[in-house]
C-alpha positions, 0 to 999 in steps of 0.5 A: 686837876693839879690845882685841886690836888694842891688845894687838898694837900694844903687843906690836909696840912692845915688841919694836921698842923692845927690838931697837932700843935707843933708850933704857934698858929702864927707868930707876929712881927713886933710891929703889928697885931696889938690884942684888941682891948675889951671890958667884959663882966667876970663871973662875979659881976665885976668888970675886967679890962684886958688892957689893965694886964699890960706888963704881964704875959697873958694867955687869953683862953676862949672856951665853953662848958660844953666843950670836951677839949676844954675840959681836957685843957683846963687842968693844964691851964690851972697848973700853968697859972700856978707855976708861972703866976709869980713870974708874970703870967696871967691866964684869962678865960673867956667863956663863950657859953650863952649864960654865966650859970654853966660857966660858974659850975665849970669854974667851981668844978675845976677850981679855976685859979684865974679870972673868967669873963663872959664873952660873946660873938663880938668878942670872938670877932675882935680876935678874927672870929673864934671858929673852934674851942678852945682857942687861945691867944698868947699876948706879950707884955706889950700887948702884941699877940705872939701866938694863936692856938685853935683846938686843944693844945699840948701843954708842953707847947704852951709851957715852952712859949710861956717860959721863952716869953717870960725870959725876955725883958 
């Protein structure tokens, strides 16, 4: 009975922390968890290779056009890209839509100012399984994953992490 109560309390705490995003989902040690590389087609057909962005701070955002929290979060990501682009931030959107057409409409509707690639189940698996959208990974300049956020994240959380990481050499 006690184990059941502990499990329920743990599950509630996990759900609360994911929904309220007071801290990164996880912070990695400096010796592990290099972001898995991929090459995927962008909405314009050109290929994008994640590793070509080494040296930049990357916010890798998994989203879909049908995802309501993604619609809320995208304008904030556009603002962050505009504000921190010159300091080394690069946001990359990974559309999990079934085809590029709805992603293109979304991209144009929101006037997105960062590249968007077409992801798939394999891409999600590379990142531990993308179980909810949006899901974002903050990747340090050396390619290591610093944080993972599941669900819509308070823009202040992203901004704090980005500002902190851009200050480090």
